[in-house]
C-alpha positions in Angstrom: 128.3 119.8 43.3 128.9 119.0 46.9 125.4 117.3 47.2 126.1 115.1 44.2 129.5 113.9 45.6 127.8 113.4 49.0 125.1 111.2 47.5 127.7 109.2 45.6 129.7 108.9 48.8 126.7 107.5 50.7 125.9 105.0 47.9 129.5 103.8 47.9 129.4 103.4 51.7 126.2 101.3 51.5 127.6 99.3 48.6 130.9 98.7 50.5 129.0 97.5 53.6 126.9 95.1 51.5 129.9 93.7 49.6 131.9 93.1 52.8 128.9 91.4 54.4 128.4 89.1 51.4 132.0 87.9 51.4 132.8 84.5 52.7 134.4 84.5 56.1 138.1 83.4 56.0 138.1 82.5 59.7 141.1 83.1 61.9 140.3 86.8 62.3 139.4 86.2 66.0 141.5 83.1 66.3 138.5 80.9 65.4 138.9 78.1 62.9 140.7 78.4 59.6 143.9 76.7 60.6 147.3 77.9 59.5 149.0 75.3 57.4 148.5 72.9 54.5 147.6 74.0 51.0 146.3 77.4 52.2 149.7 78.9 52.7 150.4 82.2 51.0 148.0 84.6 49.6 144.6 83.4 48.4 143.7 84.2 44.8 141.8 87.5 44.1 138.1 86.7 43.7 135.7 89.1 41.8 134.1 90.0 45.1 137.4 91.1 46.6 138.1 93.2 43.5 134.8 94.9 43.9 135.6 95.5 47.5 138.9 97.2 46.6 137.2 99.2 43.8 134.5 100.5 46.2 137.0 101.2 48.9 139.2 103.2 46.6 136.2 105.1 45.3 135.1 105.8 48.9 138.5 107.3 49.7 138.4 109.4 46.6 135.0 110.8 47.4 136.1 111.4 51.0 139.0 113.5 49.8 136.8 115.3 47.3 134.3 116.2 50.0 137.2 117.5 52.2 138.5 119.7 49.4 135.1 121.0 48.6 134.4 121.8 52.2 137.8 123.6 52.6 137.2 125.7 49.5 133.7 126.6 50.7 135.0 127.9 54.0 138.2 129.5 52.7 138.9 132.8 54.5 136.3 132.2 57.2 137.4 131.7 60.8 135.5 130.9 63.9 137.3 133.8 65.5 136.0 136.1 62.8 132.5 135.2 63.7 133.1 135.9 67.3 134.5 139.3 66.7 131.5 140.5 64.6 129.7 141.8 67.7 132.0 143.5 70.2 131.9 142.1 73.7 130.5 144.3 76.4 133.1 146.7 77.9 131.7 146.9 81.4 129.0 145.4 83.6 126.6 148.2 82.8 126.6 147.3 79.1 125.2 143.8 79.9 121.4 143.9 79.6 119.5 142.7 82.6 116.7 140.2 81.9 113.1 141.3 82.6 111.9 138.8 85.2 108.2 139.5 84.4 108.7 138.0 80.9 109.9 134.7 82.4 106.7 134.0 84.3 103.7 132.1 82.8 100.8 134.2 81.6 98.3 135.4 84.1 94.7 134.2 84.1 93.4 137.5 82.6 95.6 137.2 79.6 94.3 135.5 76.4 96.5 132.5 76.9 95.9 128.8 76.8 94.5 127.2 79.9 97.0 125.6 82.3 96.0 122.0 83.1 95.1 121.4 86.8 95.3 118.3 88.9 91.8 116.7 89.2 
């Protein structure tokens, strides 16, 4: 279920990006062009493209909330602190294992290991 909603969410995101990029620039967003007076006063009429943008935006928000709810239900009762307390921490310094330094070295020449490149 979560994968289906996630795929729909991604399709809506791509569709919303495409619709926004296809819209005509109104100007004035950065203070460039557009002007502020004349017959363009008030709110412009809703075009079909702006209605599609609102529809995709609303669907995107709905899928976002749905994914949040699904994720919260999936992780109900699980805490990060519960995961940390599964293995008890060492009580003293003697309980901490010391690393074997011989295992950290590269294999010796006698071992059946790949050859190490040399500078020629």
